[in-house]
Phi, psi and omega in degrees: 000133181289146177245159183227152179289129181284351182267311183246348178085009182280154179290135183257142175275140185290338182267355178263145181265003180213166179283123182288350182265310184246352177083007179287140180300140183287321184296330185282331189220023178282140181205152179289135181294132180293141179300146180298143182298139178287133179271115181297135179296132181297127179291139179299143182303134179297141179294128181287129178289143178298145181303141181298142177257115182267134178289127179283127179297143179297138180298137182279068177263142178295146180298146180299137180282137178267085184300324181297316180294319179298318179296320178297319180297316180298316180296322179295316179298315179299318180296320179295315179298317180296319180297318178297319179297317180296317179297317180298316178298319179297317180296312181294324177296319179294317179298316179297321179297315180295319180293323182292323183265008177272149174055039174082006178288152182204156177214130176222143184229157174063223184294337180280350180277116180268099183243123179253174177298324180295322178295324181284340179078004180206152182286138179290144181302130183301134177079002180282159181253130182282137176251111186295334181293339182264011182267146178204140177223121181231126176235125181210121177051051178066009174260142185230132175229122178231151177213154179204151184238142181221160174226151179213149176281353180290154181291157181301326182298321180294319179294319180298314180298323181295312184283335173296320177291321180295312183285328180290340181278353181282130183289132176074009181268144176256127183257134178230131179245131182223135177263133178225089186069232178276345182275148175237131183242128175251130180236126176245123182234139179211157179231130181227103179060035179096340176277139182248142180222138177219144175234123181242122179243120179248125183247121185231121177286139175239085187297324182294336181254000181055046179210171179240132180265137180236123178241122182242129178234121180245126182236130176234117181251119182291157178295145180295341180280347183280000000 
């Protein structure tokens, strides 16, 4: 086995008593050369792991609106509200009908309303034509309201003079004349023992038809003691 100088590391000859390189005595410092360090075998490169795949978060989009379902809900709500309204009107109409026809109460309109001069409380203008569509007769709790409509070819001034004389002849009646556009309204009001009575005559010229319209409304309110 070869020896080396412990001082300079040079190879020593076995027959020489000193190091031929640095002169150091062989006996003092000869030593076996240490084996060369083992070179570790290079480890094969580790297999590279594939790059991590990250799950993409779902886009925060609002869910699609179901327009068809929303429309159905709206239509159902509207139908329910409309149905409740119809039922309510029917119920109140029935109650009103029963109350109106109870205890001798009555209501008639148009051609079915039988209205006489006595019911109107004043004489109808001579030669006038009755319009059945303007008639009404209501009786409720001894109170009476009647109305009737007439037309005449005479001018409004003639009709006004006639009814001023008719209403002015009533004893204890107060006459009031009021202009409302082209229409003239005469009101006669009186009180007899707590009962109230009023006659309202509205005279309206209808130039396009060359006639004058007369609307008479007679109201009799019974005394509260009756």
